[in-house]
KOLZARO-241515 format. One record per residue (C-alpha): residue in one letter; x, y, z. Coordinates in steps of 0.2 Angstrom, whole numbers, padded with zeros to 4 digits, always signed. Example, Ala and Ser with C-alpha at 12.3 -4.5 7.8 and 13.67 -1.06 7.14 Angstrom:
A+0062-0022+0039 S+0068-0005+0036 
***
This chain:
M+0180+0051+0042 K+0174+0057+0026 R+0156+0058+0021 T+0157+0067+0004 A+0148+0059-0010 A+0155+0056-0027 S+0150+0069-0040 L+0142+0058-0051 F+0130+0052-0037 L+0126+0071-0034 M+0123+0075-0052 A+0111+0061-0054 A+0100+0069-0040 L+0095+0083-0052 L+0077+0083-0059 I+0074+0069-0072 P+0069+0076-0089 G+0054+0068-0096 H+0054+0060-0113 S+0041+0070-0121 Q+0034+0061-0136 T+0016+0059-0142 I+0008+0044-0150 P-0002+0050-0165 D-0015+0040-0174 Q-0008+0031-0189 D-0012+0038-0205 Y-0022+0023-0212 S-0037+0023-0224 T-0050+0011-0220 A-0045+0000-0234 D-0026+0001-0229 L-0031-0004-0211 E-0041-0020-0218 D-0028-0025-0229 N-0015-0025-0215 F-0027-0033-0203 I-0028-0048-0215 K-0009-0050-0216 P+0000-0039-0205 S+0018-0035-0207 P+0031-0045-0197 E+0034-0028-0189 Y+0019-0032-0178 G+0024-0050-0175 T+0029-0058-0158 D+0046-0058-0150 C+0053-0071-0137 W+0065-0073-0123 W+0077-0083-0133 W+0085-0094-0119 W+0104-0099-0121 L+0103-0111-0107 N+0120-0112-0098 G+0127-0105-0114 N+0124-0122-0122 V+0121-0116-0140 T+0129-0119-0157 R+0130-0109-0173 E+0118-0123-0181 A+0105-0121-0168 I+0105-0102-0169 T+0102-0102-0187 S+0089-0115-0186 D+0080-0105-0172 L+0080-0089-0182 E+0075-0097-0197 A+0060-0105-0188 M+0056-0088-0181 K+0056-0080-0198 E+0045-0093-0204 K+0031-0090-0191 G+0032-0072-0193 F+0041-0066-0178 H+0046-0048-0175 G+0062-0053-0167 A+0071-0060-0151 M+0079-0056-0135 I+0095-0066-0132 F+0094-0072-0114 D+0109-0081-0107 A+0104-0090-0091 G+0104-0106-0081 G+0088-0112-0073 H+0088-0129-0082 N+0092-0138-0066 Q+0079-0130-0055 R+0065-0138-0047 G+0071-0156-0048 N+0077-0155-0066 R+0094-0162-0073 D+0109-0152-0077 I+0115-0149-0096 P+0133-0146-0102 A+0140-0129-0099 G+0143-0119-0115 P+0155-0103-0117 L+0154-0091-0101 F+0143-0077-0104 A+0151-0062-0113 S+0168-0071-0115 E+0176-0070-0132 E+0169-0087-0138 W+0151-0082-0132 R+0153-0065-0141 K+0157-0074-0158 L+0140-0085-0156 F+0132-0068-0152 V+0138-0060-0168 H+0134-0075-0178 A+0116-0074-0172 L+0116-0055-0177 D+0123-0059-0194 E+0109-0072-0197 A+0095-0061-0190 E+0101-0047-0202 R+0099-0059-0216 L+0082-0064-0210 G+0076-0047-0206 L+0073-0049-0188 E+0077-0037-0174 I+0088-0043-0159 G+0089-0038-0141 F+0099-0045-0127 N+0099-0046-0108 I+0115-0038-0103 Q+0116-0051-0089 S+0117-0070-0087 G+0101-0074-0077 W+0094-0059-0067 N+0099-0047-0054 L+0112-0037-0063 G+0129-0042-0056 G+0142-0056-0058 P+0158-0064-0053 F+0169-0048-0055 I+0157-0037-0044 T+0168-0032-0029 P+0159-0029-0013 E+0163-0010-0016 K+0152-0011-0031 A+0139-0023-0024 A+0121-0019-0017 K+0123-0011+0001 M+0113-0010+0017 L+0114+0000+0033 T+0122-0008+0048 Y+0126-0002+0065 S+0132-0005+0083 K+0126+0002+0099 T+0134+0006+0115 E+0127+0012+0131 I+0137+0024+0141 S+0135+0034+0157 G+0139+0053+0155 G+0147+0066+0166 T+0165+0060+0162 E+0178+0058+0149 V+0174+0042+0139 S+0188+0033+0129 I+0180+0017+0123 S+0182+0006+0108 L+0166+0006+0097 P+0163-0010+0090 Q+0162-0012+0070 P+0144-0015+0065 P+0140-0032+0058 S+0146-0034+0040 R+0146-0046+0025 R+0159-0051+0012 G+0172-0043+0023 F+0166-0026+0017 Y+0161-0012+0029 R+0161+0008+0027 D+0157+0020+0042 I+0143+0033+0038 A+0143+0042+0056 V+0145+0041+0074 L+0129+0047+0083 A+0125+0050+0102 F+0109+0054+0110 P+0102+0053+0128 V+0089+0040+0132 D+0078+0043+0147 S+0068+0029+0155 S+0053+0042+0157 R+0052+0043+0138 I+0046+0026+0133 S+0034+0023+0119 D+0023+0007+0121 E+0021+0008+0103 P+0037+0004+0092 V+0040+0008+0074 R+0031-0007+0068 G+0037-0017+0052 L+0055-0008+0054 D+0064-0019+0042 L+0051-0017+0028 K+0051+0002+0031 M+0069+0002+0030 G+0070-0006+0013 V+0079-0021+0020 H+0067-0034+0011 E+0056-0036-0004 L+0037-0036+0001 G+0032-0050-0011 G+0031-0055-0030 S+0013-0051-0035 A+0012-0032-0034 P+0006-0030-0016 D-0001-0014-0009 C+0012-0007+0001 R+0003+0009+0008 F+0002+0001+0025 L+0020+0005+0027 L+0015+0023+0030 T+0005+0019+0045 N+0009+0010+0062 D-0008+0000+0061 P-0006-0014+0072 K-0017-0025+0061 A-0005-0023+0047 F+0010-0029+0056 R+0014-0046+0065 G+0022-0049+0081 A+0020-0042+0099 D+0024-0023+0102 K+0040-0021+0113 P+0043-0004+0121 A+0055+0007+0113 F+0064+0023+0119 V+0059+0039+0112 V+0074+0050+0105 S+0073+0069+0101 S+0080+0072+0084 S+0087+0089+0091 Q+0097+0080+0104 V+0105+0068+0091 R+0124+0073+0090 D+0136+0069+0076 I+0152+0064+0085 S+0160+0056+0069 G+0175+0067+0071 L+0179+0060+0089 M+0181+0043+0083 S+0198+0037+0076 E+0201+0026+0061 D+0202+0011+0072 G+0186+0014+0081 Q+0192+0022+0097 L+0180+0035+0104 R+0186+0049+0115 W+0172+0060+0120 K+0167+0071+0135 C+0150+0064+0137 P+0137+0075+0146 E+0128+0069+0161 G+0115+0056+0159 K+0112+0039+0150 W+0118+0040+0132 V+0117+0028+0116 V+0132+0029+0105 M+0128+0022+0087 R+0141+0018+0075 V+0132+0018+0059 G+0139+0011+0043 Y+0135+0001+0028 T+0140-0016+0021 C+0134-0028+0007 T+0117-0035+0007 G+0124-0052+0001 A+0112-0053-0013 V+0119-0063-0028 V+0114-0066-0046 S+0100-0077-0049 T+0097-0091-0062 C+0113-0088-0071 S+0124-0099-0082 K+0139-0108-0075 G+0153-0096-0070 W+0143-0081-0069 E+0139-0082-0050 G+0142-0067-0040 L+0136-0052-0031 V+0122-0041-0036 L+0126-0023-0042 D+0123-0008-0032 Y+0108-0001-0041 M+0110+0016-0032 D+0128+0019-0038 P+0130+0026-0055 E+0149+0022-0055 A+0144+0004-0052 F+0133+0004-0067 D+0147+0012-0078 F+0159-0001-0072 Y+0148-0015-0077 V+0144-0009-0094 S+0162-0005-0098 E+0167-0022-0092 V+0154-0033-0100 V+0142-0024-0111 Q+0154-0013-0121 P+0165-0027-0127 I+0149-0036-0133 L+0144-0020-0143 D+0162-0018-0149 D+0162-0035-0157 A+0143-0032-0164 A+0148-0014-0170 H+0141-0016-0187 H+0124-0022-0180 V+0123-0010-0166 G+0107+0002-0168 R+0102-0009-0184 T+0099-0027-0181 L+0104-0026-0163 K+0092-0013-0156 Y+0087-0018-0138 M+0095-0020-0121 E+0086-0028-0107 T+0087-0033-0088 D+0075-0043-0080 S+0064-0040-0065 W+0070-0035-0048 E+0072-0050-0037 C+0087-0046-0026 G+0079-0041-0010 G+0081-0025-0002 M+0095-0012-0003 N+0095+0004+0007 W+0111+0013+0006 S+0126+0018-0006 K+0141+0028-0006 G+0135+0047-0003 F+0117+0042+0000 E+0116+0055+0014 E+0121+0069+0003 Y+0109+0063-0010 F+0095+0062+0002 R+0099+0080+0008 N+0098+0086-0010 Y+0082+0077-0013 M+0073+0079+0003 G+0080+0096+0008 Y+0085+0090+0026 D+0098+0080+0035 L+0094+0062+0038 L+0107+0059+0052 P+0097+0065+0066 Y+0083+0052+0061 L+0095+0037+0059 P+0092+0030+0077 V+0075+0024+0070 A+0086+0010+0061 A+0090+0003+0078 G+0072+0003+0084 F+0071+0020+0093 V+0056+0032+0090 V+0063+0048+0084 D+0052+0062+0091 D+0035+0052+0089 I+0029+0038+0079 S+0021+0049+0065 T+0038+0058+0063 S+0048+0042+0062 N+0035+0035+0050 A+0037+0050+0039 F+0056+0050+0040 L+0056+0031+0034 A+0043+0036+0020 D+0056+0050+0014 F+0070+0037+0016 R+0062+0024+0005 K+0056+0037-0007 T+0074+0043-0009 I+0080+0025-0012 A+0067+0024-0026 D+0073+0040-0034 A+0091+0035-0033 V+0087+0018-0041 A+0077+0026-0055 N+0090+0040-0058 N+0107+0032-0055 H+0103+0015-0063 Y+0088+0015-0076 R+0091+0033-0082 R+0109+0029-0084 F+0105+0013-0092 A+0094+0023-0105 D+0107+0036-0107 F+0121+0022-0111 A+0109+0014-0124 H+0104+0030-0132 R+0122+0035-0135 N+0124+0018-0144 G+0108+0021-0155 M+0098+0008-0145 A+0083+0006-0134 I+0080-0001-0117 L+0066-0012-0110 P+0070-0018-0093 E+0057-0026-0082 S+0060-0011-0070 A+0044-0010-0061 G+0040-0026-0051 P+0029-0035-0048 H+0042-0040-0035 A+0040-0025-0022 G+0057-0019-0020 P+0062-0001-0015 L+0054+0005-0032 D+0042+0018-0039 G+0038+0008-0054 I+0031+0021-0066 K+0045+0033-0061 N+0057+0018-0067 Y+0046+0016-0082 S+0049+0034-0087 H+0067+0030-0093 S+0061+0014-0103 D+0059+0015-0122 I+0048-0001-0122 M+0037-0003-0106 M+0041-0021-0101 S+0031-0031-0089 E+0026-0050-0087 F+0011-0060-0086 W+0008-0079-0082 A-0003-0093-0089 P-0012-0103-0077 S-0001-0115-0067 P+0000-0123-0050 H+0012-0110-0045 R+0001-0095-0049 P-0017-0101-0049 R-0025-0084-0044 T-0028-0071-0056 A-0021-0058-0045 D-0004-0066-0045 R-0003-0068-0065 F-0007-0051-0072 F+0003-0036-0070 L+0002-0025-0087 K-0009-0011-0081 Q+0006-0002-0074 A+0016-0003-0090 S+0002+0002-0101 S-0002+0017-0090 A+0017+0022-0091 A+0017+0020-0109 H+0001+0031-0111 V+0007+0045-0099 Y+0025+0045-0105 G+0021+0043-0124 R+0028+0026-0128 K+0021+0015-0141 I+0026-0002-0136 V+0020-0011-0121 G+0029-0028-0120 A+0028-0043-0108 E+0037-0058-0104 S+0022-0069-0109 F+0014-0085-0104 T+0027-0089-0089 T+0022-0105-0079 I+0030-0116-0067 G+0023-0133-0067 P+0017-0137-0085 H+0029-0144-0097 W+0024-0144-0115 N+0005-0149-0111 D-0003-0132-0112 L-0021-0131-0120 I-0017-0115-0130 W-0035-0109-0133 H-0040-0112-0114 A-0024-0105-0106 Q-0012-0096-0116 K-0026-0087-0128 P-0036-0081-0113 S-0021-0075-0104 F-0015-0065-0119 D-0033-0058-0122 H-0034-0052-0103 E-0018-0043-0105 I-0023-0035-0121 C-0037-0028-0112 A-0025-0021-0099 G-0014-0013-0112 L-0002-0026-0118 N+0003-0024-0137 R+0019-0035-0140 V+0021-0053-0134 Y+0039-0059-0129 F+0036-0078-0127 H+0042-0085-0111 T+0051-0095-0117 F+0059-0100-0133 T+0074-0111-0129 C+0089-0114-0141 S+0094-0132-0140 P+0107-0140-0151 K+0103-0156-0160 E+0114-0166-0150 M+0103-0163-0135 G+0090-0173-0144 L+0071-0171-0144 P+0062-0161-0136 G+0079-0156-0130 Q+0085-0144-0116 E+0072-0133-0108 Y+0070-0120-0095 F+0062-0125-0079 A+0048-0113-0081 G+0038-0106-0095 T+0027-0111-0109 H+0038-0119-0121 I+0039-0112-0138 N+0052-0118-0151 P+0052-0128-0167 R+0055-0144-0158 L+0038-0144-0152 T+0027-0158-0158 W+0014-0144-0164 W+0026-0131-0171 A+0020-0134-0189 E+0002-0132-0184 S+0006-0116-0173 T+0004-0104-0188 P-0015-0099-0185 F-0011-0096-0167 M+0004-0084-0172 E-0007-0075-0184 Y-0019-0072-0171 L-0007-0064-0159 T+0000-0053-0174 R-0017-0047-0180 V-0022-0042-0162 Q-0005-0033-0160 F-0006-0024-0177 L-0022-0015-0172 V-0017-0012-0154 Q+0000-0005-0158 N-0008+0007-0169 G-0021+0014-0158 R-0023+0028-0145 F-0030+0021-0129 V-0047+0029-0123 A-0050+0031-0105 D-0061+0042-0093 A-0050+0043-0078 L-0032+0047-0073 Y-0028+0038-0056 Y-0014+0046-0046 Y-0005+0031-0037 G+0004+0040-0024 D+0022+0043-0019 H+0024+0029-0007 V+0038+0016-0009 P+0037+0002-0014 N+0024+0007-0027 V+0019-0006-0038 L+0002-0005-0047 P-0009-0021-0045 Y-0018-0029-0059 K-0032-0020-0068 H-0046-0029-0060 S-0041-0024-0042 D-0050-0008-0048 I-0039+0003-0038 A-0046+0018-0047 G-0064+0014-0043 T-0069+0015-0061 L-0075-0003-0066 P-0086-0009-0074 G-0088+0001-0089 Y-0075+0014-0088 D-0056+0013-0089 F-0041+0022-0082 D-0023+0025-0082 A-0012+0027-0068 I+0001+0041-0066 D+0015+0045-0055 E+0020+0061-0046 N+0033+0066-0059 A+0021+0064-0073 L+0006+0071-0064 L+0016+0088-0061 S+0016+0091-0080 V-0002+0088-0083 E-0013+0103-0089 V-0031+0106-0090 D-0038+0111-0108 D-0053+0124-0110 R-0065+0109-0109 G-0059+0105-0092 M-0051+0089-0099 L-0034+0083-0091 V-0021+0082-0104 T-0004+0073-0101 S+0013+0079-0110 S+0010+0064-0122 G-0007+0071-0127 M-0018+0058-0118 E-0035+0065-0111 Y-0045+0060-0096 R-0061+0067-0089 V-0057+0066-0070 L-0042+0064-0059 V-0044+0051-0046 L-0034+0053-0029 P-0028+0038-0019 S-0040+0032-0005 H-0026+0032+0009 R-0027+0051+0009 V-0009+0054+0008 L-0002+0066-0005 S+0015+0075-0006 L+0014+0094-0004 A+0019+0096-0023 V+0005+0085-0028 L-0008+0094-0017 E-0002+0111-0025 K-0004+0104-0042 V-0021+0098-0038 A-0026+0115-0033 R-0019+0122-0049 L-0028+0109-0060 L-0044+0114-0050 R-0041+0133-0052 K-0041+0129-0071 G-0057+0118-0072 A-0052+0100-0068 T-0063+0088-0059 V-0055+0078-0045 I-0063+0063-0036 G-0056+0060-0019 D-0058+0063+0000 K-0048+0076+0009 P-0030+0072+0012 E-0025+0070+0029 A-0006+0070+0028 C+0009+0070+0017 V+0019+0058+0028 S+0035+0067+0024 L+0046+0079+0034 K+0051+0088+0018 G+0049+0107+0021 G+0047+0105+0039 T+0034+0113+0049 R+0031+0127+0036 A+0027+0113+0023 A+0015+0105+0035 K+0006+0121+0039 R+0005+0124+0020 F-0002+0107+0017 A-0016+0109+0030 S-0021+0126+0025 L-0022+0122+0007 A-0031+0105+0010 G-0044+0115+0021 R-0047+0127+0007 I-0050+0115-0006 W-0061+0103+0004 D-0070+0117+0013 G-0080+0106+0025 S-0079+0088+0032 V-0096+0080+0025 K-0093+0065+0014 G-0103+0064-0003 E-0101+0083-0005 C-0095+0092-0020 Y-0083+0106-0017 H-0079+0120-0028 Y-0062+0128-0030 G-0058+0139-0044 K-0066+0133-0060 G-0065+0115-0054 R-0075+0104-0043 V-0070+0091-0030 F-0081+0076-0027 T-0079+0066-0010 G-0087+0050-0003 I-0090+0042-0021 T-0080+0031-0034 A-0076+0037-0051 N-0089+0024-0058 E-0103+0032-0046 Y-0098+0050-0052 F-0098+0045-0071 R-0116+0037-0068 A-0122+0052-0058 E-0116+0064-0073 Q-0125+0052-0084 L-0110+0048-0094 P-0114+0031-0103 P-0102+0017-0099 D-0089+0015-0113 F-0094-0003-0113 T-0107-0013-0105 A-0118-0028-0107 D-0136-0035-0103 S-0128-0051-0096 D-0116-0053-0082 L-0101-0041-0087 S-0089-0050-0075 S-0087-0063-0089 F-0079-0050-0101 D-0065-0038-0102 Y-0062-0025-0115 I-0051-0011-0121 H-0055+0004-0132 Y-0043+0012-0145 R-0045+0025-0158 I-0037+0021-0175 A-0038+0029-0192 G-0054+0038-0188 K-0063+0023-0181 D-0067+0017-0163 F-0061+0000-0159 W-0066-0011-0144 F-0056-0027-0141 I-0069-0038-0132 S-0063-0055-0123 N-0075-0068-0117 M-0066-0074-0102 A-0078-0089-0098 D-0076-0106-0106 R-0094-0106-0113 E-0103-0098-0126 I-0111-0082-0121 Q-0124-0072-0131 S-0129-0054-0125 R-0133-0037-0130 F-0118-0025-0128 T-0119-0006-0128 F-0105+0005-0133 R-0102+0024-0131 A-0101+0026-0150 A-0111+0031-0165 G-0114+0022-0182 R-0114+0005-0189 P-0104-0008-0180 E-0091-0020-0189 I-0084-0035-0183 W-0065-0037-0185 N-0061-0055-0182 P-0042-0058-0177 L-0044-0077-0180 D-0045-0075-0198 G-0043-0057-0203 S-0061-0055-0209 V-0071-0039-0208 R-0090-0039-0208 K-0103-0025-0205 L-0117-0029-0194 D-0135-0025-0198 D-0143-0029-0181 F-0140-0015-0169 E-0149+0000-0161 C-0143+0018-0160 G-0146+0029-0145 S-0142+0047-0142 R-0124+0043-0136 T-0123+0024-0138 V-0125+0009-0150 T-0132-0008-0144 V-0126-0023-0153 P-0131-0041-0151 L-0115-0052-0150 R-0111-0070-0148 F-0094-0076-0141 D-0087-0093-0143 P-0079-0100-0127 C-0064-0090-0123 G-0068-0080-0139 S-0063-0063-0143 I-0067-0049-0156 F-0064-0032-0162 I-0079-0021-0164 A-0077-0005-0174 F-0087+0010-0176 D-0084+0024-0189 R-0081+0040-0181 N-0087+0050-0196 E-0103+0058-0190 K-0110+0060-0208 A-0107+0042-0211 A-0116+0037-0195 D-0130+0049-0199 D-0132+0042-0217 W-0133+0025-0210 K-0146+0028-0197 E-0157+0036-0210 K-0154+0021-0222 V-0160+0008-0209 S-0174+0019-0202 G-0190+0009-0202 H-0181-0006-0209 D-0190-0022-0202 D-0181-0035-0212 V-0164-0034-0202 R-0152-0048-0205 P-0146-0056-0189 N-0127-0053-0184 Y-0125-0072-0182 P-0133-0087-0191 E-0143-0100-0181 V-0133-0115-0177 T-0142-0132-0179 V-0134-0149-0177 C-0137-0160-0191 Q-0128-0175-0187 V-0116-0182-0174 L-0103-0193-0181 E-0103-0208-0169 G-0096-0226-0170 T-0078-0232-0175 W-0064-0221-0181 D-0048-0227-0190 V-0033-0219-0181 Y-0015-0220-0187 F-0001-0217-0174 D+0016-0215-0183 P+0027-0230-0179 A+0042-0219-0182 K+0036-0209-0167 G+0033-0225-0157 G+0015-0227-0162 P+0006-0244-0166 G+0001-0239-0184 H-0017-0241-0188 V-0029-0244-0174 V-0048-0244-0173 F-0057-0235-0160 D-0075-0240-0156 S-0078-0223-0151 L-0067-0207-0147 Q-0056-0209-0133 D-0042-0202-0122 W-0025-0209-0129 S-0018-0208-0111 L-0031-0221-0105 S-0027-0234-0118 S-0021-0251-0113 D-0009-0251-0127 A+0007-0242-0121 S+0011-0236-0138 V-0005-0226-0139 R-0005-0222-0120 Y+0013-0213-0121 Y+0011-0207-0139 S+0017-0190-0143 G+0014-0181-0160 T+0002-0181-0174 A-0012-0195-0176 A-0023-0196-0191 Y-0041-0200-0188 S-0052-0205-0203 K-0071-0209-0204 E-0083-0211-0218 F-0101-0205-0215 T-0117-0203-0225 F-0125-0186-0226 D-0142-0182-0235 S-0146-0164-0230 V-0135-0153-0242 G-0148-0146-0252 T-0154-0133-0239 P-0155-0116-0248 S-0143-0102-0242 A-0137-0113-0228 R-0118-0115-0223 F-0112-0132-0217 C-0098-0135-0204 V-0088-0148-0196 E-0087-0146-0177 L-0074-0156-0168 G-0080-0153-0150 S-0065-0156-0138 V-0047-0157-0144 L-0033-0162-0131 D-0020-0159-0125 V-0013-0143-0134 G-0029-0141-0146 F-0022-0140-0163 A-0031-0151-0177 R-0031-0151-0196 V-0047-0155-0205 R-0049-0163-0222 L-0066-0167-0230 N-0066-0177-0246 G-0048-0174-0249 V-0049-0155-0247 D-0038-0148-0234 K-0048-0136-0224 G-0034-0129-0213 I-0030-0130-0194 V-0042-0126-0180 W-0036-0122-0162 T-0050-0113-0154 A-0067-0119-0148 P-0078-0125-0154 F-0065-0131-0167 R-0078-0127-0181 V-0072-0126-0199 D-0084-0122-0215 V-0085-0137-0226 T-0100-0131-0237 D-0092-0133-0253 E-0084-0150-0250 L-0099-0157-0241 R-0109-0169-0253 E-0125-0180-0251 G-0120-0198-0249 T-0103-0204-0243 N-0091-0192-0237 L-0074-0195-0229 L-0068-0184-0215 E-0050-0184-0209 V-0043-0176-0194 E-0025-0174-0189 V-0023-0171-0170 V-0007-0167-0162 N-0003-0168-0144 S+0012-0163-0134 W+0029-0171-0130 Y+0022-0173-0112 N+0016-0191-0113 R+0031-0198-0122 V+0043-0190-0110 A+0033-0197-0096 G+0033-0215-0103 D+0051-0214-0106 Q+0054-0208-0088 L+0042-0220-0080 H+0050-0235-0089 P+0068-0231-0090 E+0071-0250-0093 I+0064-0248-0110 P+0074-0239-0123 G+0065-0222-0125 T+0065-0210-0139 T+0065-0193-0130 S+0080-0184-0122 T+0078-0169-0110 N+0084-0162-0094 I+0066-0160-0088 E+0061-0172-0074 L+0042-0174-0075 I+0042-0184-0059 H+0045-0168-0049 D+0031-0156-0046 F+0032-0137-0048 R+0041-0135-0031 G+0054-0149-0036 V+0046-0161-0024 R+0046-0179-0030 K+0030-0186-0034 E+0024-0205-0033 T+0020-0205-0052 I+0018-0195-0067 T+0000-0192-0072 L-0002-0192-0090 S-0010-0178-0100 P-0027-0182-0108 S-0024-0181-0127 G-0033-0184-0143 L-0050-0180-0152 M-0063-0181-0139 G-0078-0174-0149 P-0092-0176-0150 V-0089-0172-0169 K-0104-0164-0177 I-0110-0158-0194 V-0119-0141-0190 K-0130-0130-0202 L-0128-0112-0201 T-0143-0102-0207 E-0146-0083-0208 
***
């Protein structure tokens, strides 16, 4: 039996070269920065997952979509062929051309031709659906897993037995080894290796970036189920008798005395299949650990697409993508045993009995081997799949942006995978019944950390994913806070999930994916969406051009799976007030210390301290790196590591680890400071406690409850910028303190305005500023880093008593009560003109044509006003509550004042408001939801909508008794307010 690995597999086990590039500050003058902030280039626009559902697209629909994207300032689109239209109780749609077929490729090239005409950049998912694979992936190239059979024999005689072939799937099986070892009833462990399937990488551990460090231990509290006794096997007594088994499985062996177990170990398919693909692309998942399998896939599928698109490759066609890992576990591939030996430095065969539930040597040894086993799988995935993907793309002048780092906790080292990406791609979710908890929706911190430490500019995300809502998304209350939250975690480019292409033959609102916030030109509110799109672009312009500022560098360990949780889990112990980046083992090994004691990554990022993980597990390589950093003057926060949970290097490495840890942490008292070389190690405290003890002012803090706010700090063009988000849906006023100097400026991404503030206080290292935030509001606040400018301003305002407040006083002058004339367009099923005695919810109307109305309704009201003459005051119309998506256009006395879409829905009407009679007109748009609901609740009445989405099903696909309508319309109270300095 041969057990020799393919040369490609072995070559991939070599050290991964890092992408060494820095992210310099952009060379903007302040004036240039302000000009670009008002009207940023489409270079900073949003992108989208452009769904080609079931391949059902047309040339006309493609052109229409791309022109709509261009109109709204998009940067580009990611073509994503997929199914999913009929999940969760939704209906099927017609099948178009099979993904990657000749007909499909013609449509693809047409999309590139049109994108080139319009100046849009295009990428594509190299797979239909996700989990790379397809109908032509044979079991030899599919994802694989260990399998085994056990045979007990009594020794002291010549044995001739047939070893049963281990269980297999898809008719595929290959042998790895035949192992024999003695078992002795006197060597029984009452404690088995707990969670064995998880520790073997057989399964994923969840879809929301779970903490997987428990797999390093055998803590009974971390694992379910009763303990069963297990035999203890000595690794030194495990014999490889593979050469004694014939090809037909017949073993002839002179077995020594005693009771023996013979394990026939091999590998088979996991059986994982492609998910959410278009019709005809069903098939097995690719072996992510086999470089030859990846090469086969791209030669069969991707290269023909690139050949047809040759003129556009590297120009208009710039990106390739694969989606997140959702294919379960995989733990073997051809030649894996040699890969393991090359990577870990020892033979894994003597430890494979652990796969059958035996304890090898002891529990700690077994767990250490299993940790090495998973770490090697993760390295093979990173090296043989994602690195190979990057190499292929780069040879074609393209970049990759795979969702390669979770949040599904497969056998991955997330940041290591990201090290091969050109754009760090993650995901975040808007609120929905499927993911109501914050911890299950936000995953950007890992991607932005990887971008910072590996020197990449763009941090993207599949954005606003939901399962449950359809069309009825309250943008300011759901999408905007979700976006703001992830901007504060390091996001800088949105990829809308999802923008579905729908041929006109599919009607309105047309075909849609079962999940995601629907963004496309068929929306009732697409015409009103421009201010929302401009907001996203302005924010992205600044954060893409900034250099992130953080105080701590958190080493997130070498355990596998390793997927960083969301920022506010505070795994680094820095919050509130101090930020951090996470770093993986590979990148940490290249970190240096400068003459100020600052930690400096190869990308040029700087940090004050290194924070070690709380589980007290380090690899020997990392411990030795920590020692070198300390000798050069670094500051490290972390308790003494207890183990490396690895067999790499054997007893010699273990002794080296214990000796070095003992020298660095010279004692066992918590809360001590240990000196090592020029550096210091602090134990028993968090990074936050350390910074405060060192009297380092928080980077950002507030007099009020800081839990309502999030922030991120960048340096751009000689200025310090903080983006601050009010996560509460109420107005908040407070005093905020920044580690900065000089006069503050507010850069408002809602309208592109920049204004300098007068009311602030300068401390020795801080500036305190009174600020007011609207519900779910956000701003940039900037400080000039020019010390002379700051000093000049301090001198100018010194002793000034007459300081203008940062915000005007808001006084309600009048509430517009009583009747409103409302026009519901008959062409959209509305009744025409109606009179509301007071503002009311359309969905509660007794008139079905109002109750089920979707689209724009025009409100009008005459009112008398007599307080215009107040000197220096500004006047605004404030709409109060606007449902269900929250877009409204305001006109006063015939003058269009534009669209409002965020609370408090306020628009300045000072120049239009007059004493006496005034006419206020407000156009309010709601979503498709109620019209679709009405048509589906009353199929006996001819409807106006056509879609595959069935609203009668809940987010699980379970049929409901009825469809609850979405509250809609102008709810008010509508006010005239006065703003006085």
